[in-house]
C-alpha positions as CSV (number, residue, x, y, z in Angstrom):
1,M,89.8,55.3,181.9
2,S,92.0,55.4,185.0
3,L,90.6,56.6,188.3
4,D,92.8,59.7,188.1
5,S,91.4,60.5,184.7
6,L,87.9,59.8,185.9
7,F,88.4,62.4,188.8
8,S,89.9,64.9,186.3
9,S,86.8,64.5,184.2
10,L,84.5,64.9,187.2
11,S,86.3,68.0,188.3
12,S,85.4,69.8,185.0
13,N,81.9,68.2,184.5
14,L,80.6,69.0,188.0
15,K,81.7,72.7,188.0
16,G,78.7,74.8,188.8
17,S,76.6,71.9,189.9
18,G,76.8,72.7,193.6
19,K,79.4,69.9,194.2
20,S,83.0,70.8,194.9
21,D,86.0,69.3,193.1
22,P,85.9,65.5,193.8
23,K,89.7,65.2,193.4
24,S,90.3,67.4,196.4
25,L,89.3,64.4,198.6
26,L,91.4,61.8,196.8
27,G,94.1,61.5,199.4
28,G,91.7,60.2,202.1
29,L,89.1,58.5,200.0
30,L,91.4,56.3,197.8
31,G,93.2,55.1,200.9
32,S,90.1,54.5,203.0
33,A,92.2,53.0,205.7
34,G,89.3,52.6,208.1
35,A,87.3,50.4,205.7
36,Q,87.6,46.7,205.0
37,G,85.8,44.5,202.6
38,A,83.4,45.8,199.9
39,L,84.2,49.4,198.8
40,G,87.1,49.6,201.1
41,G,89.5,51.2,198.6
42,A,89.3,53.0,195.3
43,A,85.7,52.2,194.8
44,S,84.7,54.3,197.9
45,G,86.8,57.2,196.5
46,A,85.0,57.4,193.2
47,L,81.5,56.7,194.4
48,V,81.5,58.8,197.6
49,S,83.1,61.8,195.9
50,V,80.4,61.9,193.3
51,L,77.5,61.2,195.7
52,M,78.5,63.5,198.6
53,N,77.3,67.1,198.3
54,G,79.9,69.8,198.3
55,K,79.0,71.2,201.7
56,A,79.3,67.8,203.4
57,R,82.5,67.0,201.6
58,K,84.2,70.2,202.9
59,K,83.1,69.5,206.4
60,I,84.5,66.0,206.7
61,Q,87.4,66.4,204.3
62,K,90.1,66.7,207.0
63,N,88.9,63.5,208.7
64,A,88.8,61.7,205.4
65,V,92.4,62.5,204.6
66,K,93.4,61.2,208.1
67,V,91.3,58.0,208.5
68,G,89.8,57.3,205.0
69,G,86.6,58.3,203.3
70,M,84.4,55.5,204.6
71,A,85.5,56.0,208.2
72,A,85.0,59.7,208.0
73,L,81.5,59.1,206.5
74,A,80.5,56.6,209.1
75,G,81.9,58.8,211.9
76,V,79.0,61.3,211.5
77,G,76.4,58.7,212.4
78,Y,78.6,57.0,215.0
79,Y,79.5,60.2,216.8
80,A,75.8,61.3,216.8
81,Y,74.8,57.9,218.2
82,Q,77.4,58.1,221.0
83,K,76.3,61.6,221.9
84,W,72.7,60.4,222.0
85,Q,73.6,57.5,224.2
86,Q,75.4,59.7,226.5
87,S,72.4,62.1,226.8
88,R,70.2,59.2,227.7
89,Q,72.7,58.1,230.4
90,D,72.7,61.7,231.8
91,A,68.9,62.2,231.6
92,P,67.0,62.5,234.9
93,A,65.3,59.3,236.0
94,A,61.9,60.9,235.6
95,T,62.5,61.8,232.0
96,P,61.0,59.2,229.6
97,V,63.6,57.8,227.2
98,Q,63.3,55.4,224.3
99,V,63.8,51.7,225.2
100,L,66.4,50.1,223.1
101,P,66.3,46.4,222.0
102,P,67.5,44.0,224.7
103,A,70.8,43.4,223.0
104,S,71.6,47.1,223.2
105,Q,70.4,47.5,226.8
106,D,73.1,45.2,228.1
107,A,75.9,46.9,226.3
108,T,77.7,49.8,228.1
109,P,78.3,52.7,225.7
110,P,81.9,53.5,225.2
111,P,83.2,56.9,226.4
112,L,81.9,59.7,224.3
113,P,84.5,60.7,221.6
114,A,86.0,64.1,222.1
115,D,84.9,65.2,218.7
116,L,83.9,64.0,215.2
117,A,87.6,63.4,214.3
118,S,88.0,61.1,217.3
119,A,84.8,59.3,216.4
120,S,86.0,58.7,212.9
121,V,89.1,57.0,214.3
122,Q,87.1,54.8,216.7
123,V,84.3,53.7,214.3
124,K,84.6,50.2,212.9
125,V,83.8,50.2,209.1
126,T,83.9,46.6,208.2
127,G,82.0,44.0,206.3
128,E,78.9,45.3,204.5
129,L,78.7,48.7,206.2
130,P,80.5,50.6,203.3
131,M,78.1,49.0,200.8
132,K,75.1,49.9,203.0
133,M,76.2,53.5,203.3
134,V,76.8,53.9,199.5
135,L,73.4,52.4,198.8
136,A,71.8,54.9,201.2
137,M,73.7,57.8,199.4
138,I,72.4,56.6,196.0
139,A,68.8,56.4,197.3
140,A,69.1,59.9,198.9
141,A,70.6,61.4,195.7
142,A,67.9,59.9,193.6
143,A,65.1,61.2,195.9
144,D,65.3,64.6,194.2
145,G,66.6,63.4,190.9
146,T,70.1,64.8,191.5
147,I,71.9,62.0,189.8
148,D,72.1,63.5,186.3
149,S,73.4,61.8,183.2
150,V,77.0,63.1,183.7
151,E,77.1,61.8,187.3
152,M,75.4,58.5,186.2
153,S,78.1,57.9,183.6
154,A,80.8,58.8,186.1
155,L,79.4,56.4,188.7
156,A,79.0,53.6,186.2
157,E,82.7,54.1,185.2
158,A,83.8,54.1,188.8
159,I,81.9,50.9,189.5
160,D,83.4,49.3,186.4
161,N,86.9,50.2,187.5
162,A,86.4,49.4,191.2
163,P,88.5,46.5,192.6
164,V,85.5,44.7,194.1
165,E,83.8,41.4,193.3
166,A,81.5,41.0,190.3
167,A,78.5,40.5,192.7
168,E,79.2,43.9,194.4
169,K,79.5,45.6,191.0
170,A,76.2,44.1,189.9
171,R,74.6,45.3,193.2
172,L,75.8,48.8,192.8
173,T,74.8,49.0,189.1
174,S,71.4,47.7,190.0
175,A,71.1,50.4,192.7
176,L,71.9,53.1,190.2
177,N,69.2,51.9,187.8
178,S,66.7,51.2,190.5
179,P,67.6,53.1,193.8
180,P,66.8,51.2,197.0
181,T,63.6,52.2,198.8
182,V,63.6,53.3,202.4
183,E,62.1,50.0,203.4
184,E,65.0,48.1,201.7
185,L,67.5,50.4,203.4
186,S,65.9,49.8,206.8
187,G,66.4,46.1,206.4
188,L,70.2,46.6,206.0
189,A,70.8,48.1,209.5
190,N,72.0,45.8,212.3
191,G,70.9,47.8,215.3
192,P,70.5,51.5,216.1
193,E,74.1,52.4,215.8
194,E,74.4,51.1,212.3
195,A,71.1,52.7,211.4
196,S,72.5,56.0,212.6
197,E,75.5,55.6,210.4
198,I,73.4,54.7,207.3
199,Y,71.2,57.7,207.9
200,G,74.2,60.0,208.3
201,A,75.6,58.7,205.0
202,A,72.3,59.5,203.3
203,L,72.3,62.9,204.8
204,T,75.7,63.8,203.3
205,A,74.3,63.1,199.8
206,I,71.7,65.8,199.7
207,E,71.3,69.5,200.5
208,V,67.9,69.0,202.2
209,D,66.4,72.0,200.6
210,T,63.4,70.5,198.7
211,P,60.2,68.9,200.0
212,S,61.1,65.6,198.4
213,E,64.4,65.5,200.2
214,H,62.8,66.3,203.6
215,L,60.2,63.7,202.9
216,F,62.8,61.1,202.0
217,L,64.7,61.7,205.3
218,R,61.6,61.6,207.4
219,R,60.6,58.3,205.8
220,L,64.1,56.9,206.2
221,S,64.4,57.8,209.8
222,R,61.1,56.2,210.6
223,A,61.9,53.1,208.5
224,L,65.2,52.8,210.4
225,D,63.3,53.3,213.7
226,L,65.5,56.1,214.8
227,D,64.6,58.2,217.8
228,E,63.8,61.8,216.9
229,Q,66.4,63.2,219.2
230,L,69.0,60.9,217.6
231,V,68.0,62.1,214.1
232,A,68.4,65.7,215.3
233,T,71.8,64.9,216.7
234,V,72.9,63.4,213.4
235,H,71.9,66.6,211.6
236,E,73.6,68.8,214.3
237,T,76.8,66.7,214.0
238,L,77.1,67.3,210.3
239,E,76.2,70.9,210.6
240,K,78.8,71.6,213.2
241,A,81.5,69.5,211.7
């Protein structure tokens, strides 16, 4: 099955499931200009389109068309992280703030992007980050059992057709069959910025309207050692996108 045929199939199979037409995002996701390495091209299009909930997809669709699906996805967490960093810089001296690891303390935060679109252009989506975000989305979707048999088949087909190495295909297939735990996801993050991007990706995969989804996000934020205000900023960023 071609990727175009796959998306046509998804369009009909996912009607009424609460997820909007995956093909509507093809222009940005299949290009994925902001991503390099694993899941940098067609793989991100198929996987992210199935995993992202309809509300989130609509909110970041314009950015995805411009900069690529993975850059738009990472932009949510990246923008939130930059806003949080800026708020810490602007906080009065007497206000207690979270102390970042030494490596982060020495780095001067870049200027705050004007908006989410600008953040999506600035964010660097390289190396393993695309894989990490997709793994987080799979774990989040599985938290409430929202990966049904139709979506599972579509994801398996997308992985099979994806132009990635056999090891990456095996890793994704394994994740579908046995979704990563929050502890496993926390071990993937290289610093608070990447942790924010991974958390933001997970957030786009669920509606956050069930106790199990709320619990998953609470556990994930703690496992990633994210500041509570930073978590709130990630949610606010996606809500106002």
